[in-house]
C-alpha positions, 0 to 999 in steps of 0.5 A, spaced: 572 311 752 567 306 752 562 305 748 556 308 751 553 316 748 555 321 752 549 322 756 548 331 758 545 332 764 545 337 770 550 336 775 545 332 781 543 337 786 542 334 794 535 331 796 530 335 800 532 329 805 539 330 805 541 336 810 549 336 812 555 337 806 560 332 810 565 332 804 568 338 799 569 336 791 569 339 785 568 332 782 563 328 788 557 330 791 555 327 799 550 329 802 547 326 809 540 324 812 538 325 819 538 319 819 545 318 817 544 315 810 550 318 806 550 319 799 556 319 795 554 321 787 558 322 782 558 328 778 561 328 771 555 328 768 557 329 761 562 324 761 557 319 765 560 319 771 568 317 768 573 317 772 579 322 772 585 323 776 582 328 781 575 324 781 579 319 783 584 323 788 577 326 790 575 318 791 580 316 795 580 322 800 572 321 802 574 314 803 579 314 807 576 320 811 570 315 812 575 310 815 581 313 819 576 319 821 570 315 825 563 317 823 559 313 828 553 318 825 554 314 818 550 307 818 549 307 811 553 309 804 550 309 798 553 310 791 551 313 785 551 317 779 549 324 776 546 324 771 543 319 766 549 313 768 552 311 774 559 311 772 562 309 765 569 307 768 576 310 767 576 316 763 580 314 756 579 321 753 585 324 750 585 330 756 584 325 761 590 321 758 594 327 759 593 328 766 593 321 769 598 320 773 604 314 771 600 307 771 603 303 777 601 310 781 594 309 778 594 302 779 595 303 787 590 309 788 585 303 784 587 298 788 586 303 794 579 304 793 577 298 791 579 295 798 576 301 802 570 301 799 569 293 799 572 295 807 567 300 809 564 297 815 558 300 814 553 297 809 553 300 802 548 300 797 549 301 789 543 305 786 545 303 779 542 308 775 544 308 768 551 305 764 556 301 769 562 299 766 569 297 768 571 300 774 564 303 774 561 296 774 566 293 779 564 299 784 556 297 784 558 289 784 563 291 791 557 294 795 554 290 799 546 291 795 545 293 789 539 296 785 538 297 779 533 302 774 530 298 768 535 303 764 541 300 767 547 296 763 552 294 766 559 291 762 566 288 764 568 293 758 577 291 760 578 286 754 575 291 749 579 296 751 585 292 752 585 292 759 584 286 764 579 286 770 580 291 775 577 295 781 576 288 785 572 285 779 577 278 779 575 277 785 567 279 785 564 276 779 567 268 780 564 269 788 558 272 786 556 269 779 561 262 778 567 261 775 565 259 768 559 265 767 564 271 771 569 268 763 564 269 759 563 277 761 570 278 762 572 274 756 567 278 752 565 284 755 559 284 753 553 289 756 547 286 759 541 289 761 538 290 769 533 284 768 539 279 765 545 282 772 539 280 777 538 273 774 545 272 774 545 274 781 550 281 781 544 285 782 538 284 788 532 288 785 530 291 779 526 298 778 523 302 774 527 309 773 522 313 777 523 309 783 529 308 784 531 313 788 524 311 793 526 304 793 533 306 795 531 310 801 526 305 804 532 300 803 537 304 807 532 307 813 531 299 814 539 298 815 540 305 819 535 303 824 539 296 825 544 295 831 550 298 826 557 294 830 553 287 830 551 289 822 559 291 822 560 285 824 555 281 820 558 284 814 565 282 815 563 275 818 559 274 811 565 278 806 571 273 809 566 266 808 569 264 802 576 263 805 576 260 811 574 253 814 568 251 817 573 251 824 575 258 823 569 261 821 566 258 828 572 262 832 571 268 827 563 268 830 565 267 836 569 273 836 564 278 833 559 275 837 563 276 844 565 284 841 557 284 839 555 282 846 560 288 850 556 293 847 550 297 849 546 296 842 546 289 845 543 290 852 538 296 848 535 291 844 534 285 849 531 291 853 527 293 847 524 286 846 523 285 855 519 291 854 516 290 847 518 296 844 523 298 838 530 299 839 534 305 839 540 303 837 546 307 838 552 304 835 557 303 842 
């Protein structure tokens, strides 16, 4: 278990602007707004949303559904936590350990979830309302944008449990904050507050707790109005930018732009510009 005290809270309820239940799970809530913003809420508030065997299975089913079933109505995905925590990592309580599959199965599932979060074509936003530790920390960092409450805390807590980084942390941290600082966070597993996380570059914005939801809603409203295909191609290019040489990057940009030019959205953007009106993008 983590060093963070358990926070007792009521299960999160769908927001007033979120009207459609896209999936049905026991440990995860999903709500889809009219603007196409899917809110994914980890819902084990009494355990600070620690990931047990059931949640890991449901998380994998959710992400596979998003990738394989094709939901063009979804423009943005927001990940957050119920109650006072975002996600305190793996549930290491005795009861949870008794239900856990063999390590090779558990880690394969963790790797699959991490890969799917990172590779979702839609933009993702982490709304970090409290503790984000271990896999929960790296779930947040896997998102394209991270908005944190002033009460949020982050920790790569693995070594304090005799473990090493997972959920993509070994790839994410050095690229986000540099190798030396990544080693510092990973070696010691220290807890850093939201302002320090912002200083390090792993958080985009820090806001007061009472303004967190409205800030994220404004951000996702802007994202949902951007051409989906162009946004997905931009995300793919940026995610791959560290690895390829400039020549390969230019080739990849050419391919992405070729795809963009073939879309109705690209034509709509040009028409809207010429007609001096806001574009209406449909993701095709």
